[in-house]
Every structure is written in C-alpha cells, then in structure tokens.
C-alpha positions in Angstrom: 44.4 8.4 -2.9 45.3 6.5 -6.0 43.3 2.8 -5.6 45.1 1.3 -8.4 48.1 1.2 -6.6 49.5 -2.0 -4.8 52.5 -0.7 -3.1 53.0 -4.0 -0.8 52.5 -6.3 -3.7 54.9 -3.9 -6.2 57.4 -4.0 -3.2 57.3 -7.6 -3.1 58.0 -8.2 -6.8 60.8 -5.7 -6.9 62.6 -7.9 -4.3 62.0 -10.9 -6.2 63.8 -9.0 -9.2 66.8 -8.8 -7.6 67.1 -12.7 -7.5 67.7 -12.7 -3.7 70.0 -15.2 -2.0 68.0 -16.4 1.2 70.1 -16.4 4.5 67.1 -16.0 6.3 63.8 -17.7 7.2 61.4 -19.6 6.0 63.6 -22.6 5.5 62.6 -23.3 1.8 64.9 -20.7 0.8 62.6 -19.0 -1.8 61.7 -22.3 -3.0 65.1 -23.6 -4.1 64.8 -26.7 -1.9 62.1 -27.7 -3.8 63.7 -28.6 -7.1 61.3 -31.3 -8.6 59.1 -30.8 -11.5 56.1 -31.9 -9.5 56.8 -28.8 -7.1 56.9 -26.5 -9.7 53.6 -24.4 -8.8 54.4 -24.3 -5.4 58.1 -23.4 -5.9 56.9 -20.1 -8.0 54.5 -19.6 -5.0 57.4 -19.7 -2.5 59.1 -17.0 -4.1 57.0 -14.5 -2.5 56.8 -16.5 0.8 59.3 -14.0 2.4 59.9 -12.4 6.2 60.2 -8.8 7.4 63.3 -7.9 5.3 64.6 -4.1 4.6 61.8 -2.6 2.3 59.1 -5.0 3.1 57.9 -3.5 6.3 56.5 -5.2 9.5 52.9 -6.1 10.0 52.9 -5.6 13.6 54.3 -2.2 13.4 53.8 -0.9 9.9 56.1 2.3 8.9 56.5 1.5 5.1 54.6 -0.4 2.4 52.4 -2.2 4.8 51.5 1.1 6.4 50.6 2.7 2.9 48.6 -0.1 2.0 46.6 -0.1 4.9 45.8 3.7 4.4 44.7 2.8 0.9 42.1 0.3 2.4 41.2 2.8 5.3 40.4 5.4 2.8 38.6 3.2 0.4 36.2 1.8 3.3 35.9 5.4 4.6 36.8 4.6 8.3 38.9 5.5 11.1 41.2 2.8 10.6 41.7 -0.8 8.5 43.7 -3.6 9.3 45.1 -6.4 7.3 44.3 -10.1 8.8 46.4 -12.8 8.0 44.5 -15.4 10.3 41.2 -15.1 8.8 38.0 -13.2 10.0 38.2 -15.6 13.2 41.1 -13.4 14.5 39.2 -10.2 13.5 36.2 -11.6 15.3 38.1 -12.8 18.6 40.0 -9.3 18.7 36.8 -7.0 18.3 35.2 -9.1 21.0 38.0 -9.2 23.4 38.4 -5.6 22.7 35.1 -4.6 23.5 33.6 -6.8 26.3 34.9 -7.6 29.9 34.1 -10.4 32.3 30.3 -11.0 32.8 29.3 -8.1 30.5 26.0 -9.3 29.0 26.2 -9.1 25.0 23.5 -9.8 22.7 24.6 -12.1 19.7 22.7 -13.3 16.9 22.1 -17.2 17.3 23.4 -18.4 13.8 26.8 -16.5 14.1 30.0 -18.3 13.2 31.6 -20.2 15.7 34.5 -17.9 15.9 32.2 -15.5 17.4 31.0 -17.6 20.1 34.5 -18.6 21.0 35.3 -15.0 21.6 32.5 -14.5 23.9 33.8 -17.5 25.5 37.2 -16.1 26.0 36.0 -13.1 27.2 34.1 -14.5 30.0 30.9 -12.4 28.8 27.3 -13.4 29.1 25.8 -14.3 26.1 22.3 -13.3 25.4 21.2 -15.2 22.3 18.6 -13.7 19.6 17.1 -15.9 17.1 16.9 -14.8 13.8 13.8 -14.7 11.4 13.0 -18.1 9.5 12.6 -18.1 5.8 9.8 -20.7 5.0 10.5 -21.0 1.3 14.3 -21.6 1.9 14.0 -23.5 4.8 17.0 -21.5 6.3 17.3 -18.5 9.0 18.2 -15.1 8.0 19.1 -12.0 10.1 17.4 -10.6 13.1 14.5 -8.3 13.2 14.4 -4.9 15.2 11.7 -6.2 17.2 13.3 -8.8 18.7 16.4 -6.5 19.8 13.9 -3.9 21.4 12.4 -7.0 23.3 16.1 -8.1 24.5 16.7 -4.3 25.4 13.5 -4.6 27.6 14.8 -7.7 29.4 18.5 -7.0 29.7 19.1 -3.1 29.6 22.3 -3.5 31.1 23.4 -5.2 27.8 27.0 -3.8 26.6 27.4 -4.8 22.9 25.5 -6.5 20.2 27.2 -8.8 17.6 25.6 -9.4 14.3 26.2 -11.4 11.5 25.5 -9.6 7.9 24.9 -10.9 5.3 24.0 -14.6 6.4 25.6 -17.4 4.7 23.1 -17.2 1.9 23.4 -13.5 1.0 20.3 -12.4 3.0 20.4 -9.0 4.3 18.0 -7.6 6.9 17.3 -3.8 8.5 20.5 -3.7 10.1 20.5 0.4 9.9 17.5 0.5 12.4 19.2 -2.1 15.0 22.5 0.2 14.8 20.4 3.2 15.8 18.8 1.1 18.4 21.8 0.5 20.1 23.8 3.7 19.5 20.6 5.4 21.1 21.7 3.3 24.3 25.2 4.2 23.8 26.3 0.7 23.0 28.5 -0.5 19.9 27.5 -2.9 17.3 29.9 -5.4 16.0 29.7 -7.0 12.9 30.7 -10.3 11.5 30.6 -9.4 7.5 32.8 -12.1 6.6 30.6 -12.7 3.2 30.4 -8.8 2.3 33.5 -7.3 1.7 32.3 -6.5 -1.6 29.1 -4.5 -0.7 31.4 -1.3 -0.5 31.5 -1.2 -4.2 27.9 -0.1 -4.7 25.8 -1.3 -7.7 23.4 -4.0 -7.0 24.8 -5.0 -4.1 23.2 -4.1 -0.5 25.3 -1.4 1.7 28.1 -2.5 3.7 27.5 -2.4 7.6 30.4 0.1 7.5 28.0 2.4 5.6 25.1 1.8 7.9 27.2 3.0 11.1 28.4 -0.2 12.6 31.4 0.1 15.0 33.6 -2.4 13.9 33.2 -5.0 11.0 35.4 -7.8 10.2 35.5 -9.2 6.6 36.8 -12.2 4.7 38.2 -10.7 1.7 39.1 -14.0 0.4 35.5 -15.2 0.3 34.6 -12.7 -2.7 37.6 -10.8 -3.6 40.6 -11.8 -5.1 42.4 -12.6 -2.0 44.2 -15.8 -0.8 42.4 -17.9 1.8 43.1 -16.4 5.4 43.1 -13.0 4.1 40.9 -10.8 5.9 39.9 -7.0 6.8 39.2 -5.4 9.9 37.8 -1.8 10.2 37.1 0.4 13.0 34.8 3.7 13.3 33.5 3.8 16.6 33.5 6.2 19.5 32.5 3.3 22.0 35.5 1.2 21.3 39.2 2.1 22.1 41.2 1.5 18.7 44.5 0.9 21.1 42.7 -2.2 22.5 41.7 -3.6 19.1 45.0 -3.5 18.2 46.5 -4.8 21.4 44.3 -7.9 20.7 45.3 -8.0 17.0 49.3 -8.3 18.1 48.3 -10.8 20.5 46.4 -12.9 18.5 47.9 -12.4 14.9 51.0 -14.6 13.9 54.4 -13.0 14.5 55.3 -14.2 11.3 52.6 -13.2 9.1 52.1 -14.5 5.4 53.5 -12.0 2.8 51.7 -14.0 0.0 48.5 -13.5 2.0 48.9 -10.0 2.5 50.0 -8.8 -1.1 46.9 -10.6 -2.0 45.0 -8.4 0.3 46.9 -5.2 -1.4 45.8 -6.7 -4.8 41.9 -7.3 -3.7 41.5 -3.9 -2.4 42.9 -2.3 -5.5 40.5 -4.9 -7.3 37.5 -3.7 -5.4 38.4 0.0 -5.2 38.6 0.5 -9.0 35.3 -1.4 -9.7 33.2 0.6 -12.3 29.5 1.2 -13.0 30.5 -0.6 -16.2 31.9 -3.4 -14.2 28.6 -3.4 -12.3 26.6 -3.6 -15.4 28.9 -6.3 -16.9 28.5 -8.6 -13.6 24.7 -8.0 -13.4 24.2 -9.0 -16.9 26.4 -12.1 -16.8 25.0 -13.5 -13.6 21.3 -12.7 -14.6 21.8 -14.5 -17.7 23.1 -17.5 -16.0 20.2 -17.5 -13.7 17.8 -17.3 -16.5 19.7 -20.5 -17.9 19.4 -22.3 -14.8 15.7 -21.6 -14.3 15.0 -23.3 -17.9 16.4 -26.4 -16.4 13.3 -29.0 -14.9 15.5 -29.9 -12.2 16.4 -26.5 -10.6 14.5 -24.2 -8.8 16.4 -21.1 -8.4 15.3 -19.1 -5.3 15.0 -15.4 -5.0 15.4 -12.7 -2.2 12.3 -11.2 -0.8 14.2 -7.9 -1.0 17.7 -7.0 -1.2 20.5 -9.6 -1.3 23.7 -10.3 -2.8 24.2 -10.8 -6.5 27.0 -13.2 -5.9 24.9 -15.8 -4.0 22.7 -18.2 -6.0 21.0 -20.6 -4.0 19.3 -23.5 -5.9 16.9 -26.1 -4.8 16.1 -29.6 -6.6 12.5 -30.3 -8.3 13.3 -33.7 -7.7 13.2 -36.0 -4.6 17.2 -35.0 -4.3 18.4 -33.3 -0.9 21.0 -30.7 -1.3 23.6 -32.9 -0.1 22.7 -35.3 -3.0 22.4 -32.8 -5.6 25.9 -31.3 -4.7 27.5 -34.7 -5.0 26.2 -35.1 -8.4 27.7 -32.0 -9.6 31.0 -32.8 -8.2 31.2 -35.8 -10.2 30.9 -33.5 -13.5 33.8 -31.4 -11.9 31.4 -28.6 -10.5 32.3 -27.7 -6.6 30.0 -25.5 -4.9 30.4 -23.6 -1.6 27.8 -25.8 0.3 24.9 -27.6 0.5 22.0 -27.9 3.3 19.1 -30.6 3.7 17.3 -28.5 1.0 19.5 -26.2 -1.1 22.6 -25.9 -2.8 24.9 -22.6 -2.6 26.7 -21.1 -5.4 29.2 -18.4 -5.1 29.8 -16.1 -8.2 32.9 -14.3 -9.2 33.0 -10.7 -8.7 34.0 -10.3 -12.6 34.9 -7.1 -14.1 34.0 -6.3 -17.6 34.8 -8.3 -20.5 36.4 -11.1 -18.0 35.2 -14.6 -18.8 33.9 -17.3 -16.7 32.7 -20.6 -17.9 29.1 -20.1 -17.4 28.1 -22.3 -20.3 30.1 -25.1 -19.0 28.6 -24.9 -15.8 25.0 -24.9 -17.4 26.0 -28.2 -19.5 27.4 -30.0 -16.5 24.5 -29.2 -14.1 22.4 -30.6 -17.3 24.3 -33.6 -17.4 24.5 -34.1 -13.6 20.8 -34.4 -13.5 20.0 -36.0 -17.0 18.8 -39.3 -14.9 16.8 -37.7 -12.3 13.2 -37.6 -12.2 11.2 -34.5 -11.8 9.2 -35.0 -8.7 7.9 -32.7 -5.9 9.3 -32.9 -2.6 8.5 -31.8 0.9 11.4 -29.3 2.2 12.9 -30.3 5.6 11.4 -28.3 8.1 11.5 -28.2 12.0 9.4 -26.6 14.5 11.2 -22.7 14.9 9.9 -19.5 16.6 12.4 -16.9 17.2 13.4 -16.5 21.0 15.6 -15.0 23.4 17.7 -17.4 25.6 20.7 -17.7 27.5 23.2 -20.8 28.2 21.6 -22.7 31.1 25.1 -23.4 32.5 28.0 -20.9 31.6 31.6 -21.9 31.1 33.0 -21.3 34.7 30.8 -23.7 36.0 31.5 -26.8 34.0 34.2 -27.7 36.3 31.1 -28.8 38.6 29.7 -31.1 35.9 30.8 -34.3 34.5 30.2 -35.5 30.7 28.5 -38.5 29.6 27.8 -39.9 26.1 24.0 -40.8 25.3 22.1 -41.3 22.1 20.8 -38.1 20.5 17.2 -39.4 21.4 18.0 -39.8 24.9 19.6 -36.4 25.0 16.2 -34.4 24.9 15.9 -32.0 27.9 19.5 -32.7 28.8 22.1 -30.1 29.0 24.8 -30.2 25.9 28.4 -30.9 27.1 29.9 -30.0 23.4 29.5 -28.0 20.2 27.6 -29.3 17.3 28.8 -27.6 14.4 27.6 -28.5 10.7 30.5 -27.3 8.6 30.2 -25.4 6.2 28.9 -23.0 7.2 30.4 -23.5 10.6 27.3 -22.2 12.8 27.1 -24.1 15.9 23.4 -25.8 15.9 24.4 -26.5 19.7 26.3 -25.1 22.2 27.8 -26.4 25.5 25.7 -25.3 28.5 22.6 -25.1 26.1 19.5 -27.1 26.7 19.0 -29.8 24.0 15.2 -29.1 22.7 13.4 -31.8 20.8 13.6 -29.4 17.7 17.7 -29.1 18.3 17.7 -32.9 18.4 15.5 -33.5 15.4 17.9 -31.3 13.0 20.9 -33.1 14.3 19.5 -36.2 13.4 18.3 -35.2 10.0 21.5 -33.7 8.9 23.2 -37.1 9.9 21.0 -39.1 8.0 21.1 -36.6 4.9 25.1 -36.8 5.1 26.2 -33.4 6.7 29.5 -33.0 7.8 30.3 -32.0 11.3 33.2 -30.4 13.0 34.6 -32.1 16.5 32.2 -34.8 17.7 33.8 -37.9 16.0 31.0 -39.9 17.4 28.3 -37.7 16.0 27.7 -40.2 12.7 26.9 -42.8 15.1 23.9 -40.7 16.6 25.9 -40.0 20.0 26.1 -37.0 21.9 27.7 -35.4 24.9 25.8 -34.3 27.7 26.4 -32.7 31.2 25.6 -34.4 34.6 26.3 -33.2 38.1 29.5 -34.6 39.3 
C-alpha cells in the first residue's frame, strides 16, 4: 500500500477549501465565533474541528476515508486489524482488558503498569496477581519483568487467563518480552501489551523490536508520545487467535467518544504516514544527531548520562546530576531557561527526543547552552541515589474492590499507615504508575518511598492531603 498517502487528512483539507458554512455542531462554527486576534492560532485549528459530514466518514462505522486510513495503519504494523483511538491509550487499555477478562479471572499484571491498566482490571472484576519488575541499581528505577518471575507465577496460579505487560518502560528500557510471550502462548493465554512509548519501534533502525513483531496479542500505543500526532491520539492493534476482535470493537464503541475529534484523527493519519515512510537514511541521521547530543551532554561536569545495559529506546535520554541536586531540582533549573523535560524522579531527569527525519533541524546547541547555564552555579559533588529496599516478588490485593463496602476509611499519617491496608491510590504523576493501590498492604518500603517523594517535591494525582503526609487506610466498619 502507498504509505505516503493520508486519506483522512486530505479529505479534511478538501472540505475546508470549499469554505463551508456550518449549520452543524460543533458550536464554534469553523472558528468563526472567535474573531478576536488573540484567538487566531486557535481559530485556525478549529477550521479542522468538524463532525461526521458527507465525505468525512464515521469512526464508529467507517466506510470511507477513515476505513482507508485504518487499512493503511493495519498494513504498516502488519496485524489483523488496527484502530484509531481518540481517547488516548487509556481507552485502548480499558477496551483490551474488558474484551479479554471476565469477573474473577486471574490475570498477571506487571506491578509498574499505568493506572489505566489497573482501572481496567477493576472494571472487569478480575483478580490481579502483581509481578514485580526488576530494579536497576544505577538508574534507581524499576524496569521490566523477568521470565523467571513469570514462570514462578504460573506455578502458583496455573489458572491465570491473561498477562498484561508494559513495554518499554517510561525510561525506554526493554526486557525479554519474546520469551514471556512464548511462555504464555504455550499455555494458551494471551499477552496484552501497553506499548504507549513504543509506537516508533516498528520503523526499525536502532530501535528495539515492537511487541507486535514479538507476537503480542493486543498492543496499545500512544502515537502522540513519539510520533507527530496530537495529544490523545493513539493506536490499538489486534493480532490474536485468543481474543475476539468483535469483543474489542464492542468495547471501543462503548468507551470511545461518540463525537471523535477530527484534528486528532487526521494527526493519526499523518503520524502513520510519517513513520511508515521513515527510511534507512532517516535512521542514520537520527542516530548521529542524538549520539552527538549525548556526547555534548557527557562533556558537562554537572551531568551524568545513563546508558542502557542492553537494548533501549534511542529517543529517551536519562540524565543524573553530578551534584547534590535531585532530579526534581535539576528539572526546575532547566525550566528557568525555557527547557521543559518529560519528567523527573528523585534521581533522574528524562528527556524525550524527536523522531527526526534527514536534514530536519532541532535546537540541540540551544539545549546544551541552556542546560550549561542552568547548572553554572551548582557545585560538583557526589551524591547518594535515593534507594529503597526492593526485592521482586508476587503479590495480590489483601482486600478486593467488591469487599470495600464492608470497610470504612480513616485518615492517618503515613508513618502510622505501615502495616495497614490502603484505601486509595497514590499516583506520582508523571509517570502515572500507582505506588500504592486500594486494598494493598502498606509496607515500610512503600511508606518510605511516598515520604521521600513528598519531601523531594513530587506531584501526585488524587489525594489532596498527601502533601501533609496524610493517607487513607481501611478499617473494619
């Protein structure tokens, strides 16, 4: 198929060339209601924000340009069927889980999964068995699962119905996914993969293989994270004999907006074409540009650039401070110079690099200058990484969600919560990976991590009192 084509985007532009008069939703009427100069950029965008008009097709029953665009996407990723998602990878994760699991099914889930994965398991009424990932001592972060812990999980729970994995992790680390997919398929169960940060892996080059290429049954990708798509633009791919395609489509119809965004869908069409036309020369150019940038970073006294032990995502660069600065403090200094990074943790700052094509510029030298200036008054001094006791294990919730009605909530200090059962999620954001789940026992290590993150200035979702070191626990009521 001709992957340079962008059928949905092209049709949208043809529609606008007709200077149409809007007597339909949305209410901004092609942006004409916002005539003030200060709204100019937004007004231009709104010209593309239309609805299911003649010739523009319907995401929930595609027959025209959306169907053609999704066929191009399906062909590029080499799967049974691919879908556009306009509600982010969150809706894809929810749909794939609800299409796969029934109430009380046991599912293995990587413990450092995104909150949407855990919400999907809760909605399905399934029973999660959490498998802890390996820990990288140099980086001070968790990575992916080992096949060994999956084998142990199968020994303990041979009745498991599915596995949900994250690949790569937020920092671009990958693991031995192929072996784990093989282990699952030998037992006749599907592997669902949240590949939010790996939509570009399919292009090849220096990137690891996509979980699609490794045999995963359903893969969800945030196209907007590394491809040139708008925020909330994502893909879902199914390639499975274990999971019903009709069931996946049913849940996508239920969960996705009935008024899908045409700018988002058009951006997905463009992003697919961009990735599908990525050449060997583009890969060579990208590798050279990023490696040169990393070499320049490594020359700075205040910066330590971390390297993957094996394969990893070229677009992710993780740096540590060679001073007493935490990752959060270093990120704040960068922002004073107009440099906004993806995220920070107690030890690191994560940079997400662009998927450049040949001869396309990016302000690398400006970045080096800004980072240098931001750290010029910082003294070089060795620091100890923030670490906590960690040993990968297998665990379940002490109390499942159906039993919550028999318990009441109580606010206590985090120090008092050790040994108790959590009544709420504690989610540092980004990356949106819950540190604590409702129904989970609060260990000394978890309490220590929460306290440390609060003290270092981490941001949390949900609990508005976490900054006061307060947390909700369950008590028999």
